[in-house]
C-alpha positions, 0 to 999 in steps of 0.5 A, a space after each residue: 533618322 539623323 541630320 544631314 550634315 551641313 558643311 558649316 563656312 570654315 569647311 568652306 575656307 578651308 576646301 578654298 584654301 585648299 584649293 588655292 594652294 594646291 593648285 599652285 603647288 602642282 603647277 610647281 611640279 608640272 614645271 618641273 617635268 616640263 624642264 626635264 622634258 625639254 632637257 631630254 629633248 635637247 640629249 642632256 644627261 640624266 644627272 645634269 637634267 635632274 640637277 637642274 630641275 632641283 634648281 627650279 624645284 628646290 628654289 626657296 623663291 618658286 616653292 615658297 611664292 606657289 605654296 601661298 597661292 601665287 598663279 605665277 607658276 601656272 604662267 610658267 607651266 604655260 610659258 614651258 607648254 608653248 616652248 615645248 610645242 614649239 620644239 615638237 613643230 607643233 606651231 598651231 598649239 604653240 600659238 594658241 598657248 602663247 596666245 592664252 598665257 599672255 591673256 593670262 599675263 601680259 609679260 610673255 608678250 616680250 617673247 614674241 619677237 624671238 618666236 618669230 625669229 625663230 620660226 625661220 624657213 630654213 629651220 622649219 620646213 612645211 611638215 618637217 618637225 625642226 631638228 633641235 641642236 642637242 646638248 653637246 658640251 661634252 664633245 665640245 661641238 662648235 654651231 656652224 655658221 649655217 646653223 645662224 638662222 635666227 637673224 635680224 637679216 633673214 626676219 626682214 628677207 622672208 617675214 611673211 613666211 607661212 609658219 609666222 603669218 599662222 603663229 602671229 594670227 592664231 595667237 594674237 586671234 586668241 588673246 584678242 577672243 579671251 580679252 572679248 570674252 572677259 570685257 563682255 563679262 566684266 567690262 571696263 574694269 577688266 581691261 584696266 586691271 589686266 592691261 591699261 593699269 600695267 601703263 600707269 601703274 605707280 607703287 610707292 611701297 613694296 618696290 625694288 625698281 630704281 623708279 621707287 624714289 620717283 614714284 614715292 615723291 610725286 606719288 601724291 601729284 599727278 605724273 605726266 601719261 609722257 613721263 610714265 611712258 618714257 620710264 618703259 624707254 630702257 627697257 625696250 631698248 634692252 629688248 631689242 639688244 637682247 632679241 636681236 643679238 641672242 634669239 637663235 638661242 631660244 631659251 637662252 634669249 627668253 630668260 636673258 629677256 625676262 630678267 632685263 625685264 623685270 630688273 628694269 621695270 617701274 615695279 618689282 616684287 618677288 614674284 616677278 623672279 619666279 618668271 625668269 627661274 623657270 627658264 634658268 633650268 634650260 640654259 645651265 647645261 650650256 653654261 661654262 660657269 662653275 659653281 664655285 666660284 663664279 656661280 657662288 659669288 653671282 648667287 650671293 651677290 643677288 642674294 646679298 644686294 635684295 637682303 640689303 634693301 629688305 633691311 631698308 625696307 624693313 626700317 621703312 615699313 615696320 619701323 617708321 623710319 625716314 629712310 626712302 633715299 637709303 631704300 632707292 640707293 638699295 635700288 640702284 645696287 640691286 639694279 647694278 648686281 643684276 646687270 653684273 650677273 646677266 653679264 656674267 652669265 652672257 660671257 660663260 654661256 656657249 651659244 648655240 642655236 636651238 634648232 639646226 637649218 634643214 639644209 645643213 641638217 640634211 647635208 650632215 645625214 648624207 656625209 654620215 651615210 657616205 
C-alpha cells in the first residue's frame, strides 16, 4: 500500500499565497459588478456603463494593488454594497454593512453624515422604496428646487427621524460589537493597531503627504498629542464644506470626500488611491468633462505629479541621496495637483440629487396621468 502523500511546507505556502491573491482579485471583479448594477439602477445607457466599469477593472492602480494581495478591494466592495442597500431602500441592511466596513477600515466613517443627510423623510417614506433620479444628461433635464432634500436645514429640522435613528443605532452597534469581540480576543494590541494608532501615526518614509518633512525632522523627538491632532484640522474643515455642499448627490459627495481625505491626510500611500477609484465610475456619466483635452490634462497632471514624487523617493530610498527637502516640495506639488483636479471635477460635474422627494415624484406621476 503506497504511503499517503503529506503536503510539504512549500505546498502550504503556495496555497496561502493563492488564497491571499485570489480573494482580492475576485473582489475586484465583484466591485466591477456592483458599479455596473448601481449605474443600471440609475438608467445609465449600456455602452456608458461598460466604459465606466472599465475605468475600474482596467485601472493599473486597482488591479496591481488587488493582485498583490491587498485588502482594499474588499473594503471597496463593502462600501458599494452599502450604497446598493441604501438605493434599494434597505436602511437596516445598509446600516449593518456600514458598521462592518467601518470596523474593517476606519476611513469610511467620513461617509456617516452624507448618508444621514440623504435619509431625509421627504425622500424616504416608511414602507416605500426611495425614488432614484436617473441619468438624464441626454434629455437635458435639470434638477428642480423641490428635489433638494439633503440640506443642513432639513437635517436640523428633522434630525431624529426613524430611518436616521435606526441607521445610527444599528451601524454604531455593529461597529461596537465587532470591536468588543476582537478586543476580547486580542486585547489592547488590537485596539491600538486598528483604531488608536491612526491618531498618532507618523511615517517618515514612503509618504506622499505634505506633513512628510515635518514628521521626518521631528521623528526622533516626541511630537505632542495636540500637534498631531491639529494636523487633522484641514481635513475636518474640507470634509464639512464638501458634505454640506454636495451631500444630496451622494456618490459624487463620497468621491470628493475620499479624494480630499486622502490628499490632506498625514500619511498617503498608493493603496489609498483605490478608495476613490471605486467611486469614480459612479460619477462619470454626470460629468461634462471631455476626455480630450480637459480629462486628459487632469490625468497627466495627477500622474505626472506622482511620478515626480517617486523620482525623488527613488533617489532617497535606493541611492541614499539627501533629497528630503525636494521630496517635501514634490509632496506640495502633488497636493496642488489633487486640488486642481478636484476643482476641475466639481466645475464640470452635473450635480443632481440621487433621490427625488416623494411629493415631487408623486406630483410628476399625476401630471403624466393627466
